[in-house]
C-alpha positions, 0 to 999 in steps of 0.5 A: 094314483090311489097310493099317491092320494093315500100318501098325501092324506097321511102327509097332511095328517102328519103335518097337522094341517088345519082344516079348510076355513071355507065350507062352501065351494066354487066352480070355475070355468076358465076362458082364454080370450086371447092371452099370451098364456102367462096367466094360465101358467100361474093359474095351473100352479093353483092345482099343484100340491103346493097350493092345492086349492081343491081343499078349499072347494075351488075347482075348474069345470069343463062346462059353463053350465056347471060354473059359478064363475067365468074366469077370463084371461087375455084381451078379448079378441074378435074371434073370441067375442061370440064364444065368450058371450055364449059361455056367459049365457050358458052359466046359471044365475047368479053369474060372476065374472072374474078378469084375470091379468092386466090384458083382460083389464085392458092394461098393457095389452100386447097385440094388434089393435084391430084384432082386440075388441077391448077390455072385458068389462066393456063386454061382460059385467066384471065382478072381480078384477085380479091385476098383474102381468101375470098375477102371482098364484097367491094373489089369484088364490086370495081373490078367488077365495074371497069370492066364496066368503062374499055375497052376490055383490060386486067384489073389490079389486085385489092388489098385485 
C-alpha cells in the first residue's frame, strides 16, 4: 500500500497536477434511504484514482457525529425514516443535507407507494439538490465541491 501511495505521489508530480483549489474540507455521511444502488455506484467512483476527491478535502465518514453533510440517496422508506432522523440529530451544527438522485427528490420513484414516506425535503431541510438517475460523478463532484466554497446559506440546484 505504501508503495502504491508513493507511486501515486510521484505520478502527480510527474504530470505536474495543480494543487487543490480548496483549502477547506468536508466530511460526508452517506445514508441509503432505500435506493436501487445506482447513485451509490456513481458515488463510489468519486473515490477512485480518476476523480480522487480526497485531494480536494472531501471524505466519507462512518459516523454522523463527524459529518458536515448528510448525503441521502433513494426515496425515504418507512423503515429508514427513524434511522435517518437519528443520523440527522447526531450531526453537529451547522447541519447540511444533500439529496442525491431523482428518488431522493421525489421524481420518478420506483417502488410501492405504501413503503415510501416521500421526498427527502418533506422530512429534513435539504440544502443541496443533485438531480439525475443516477447523476454522473462529475455532477456529484461539482455539487459537493460547491459546498466547500459556499457559506451556510441554502445552496442552489445543480443541473444534471
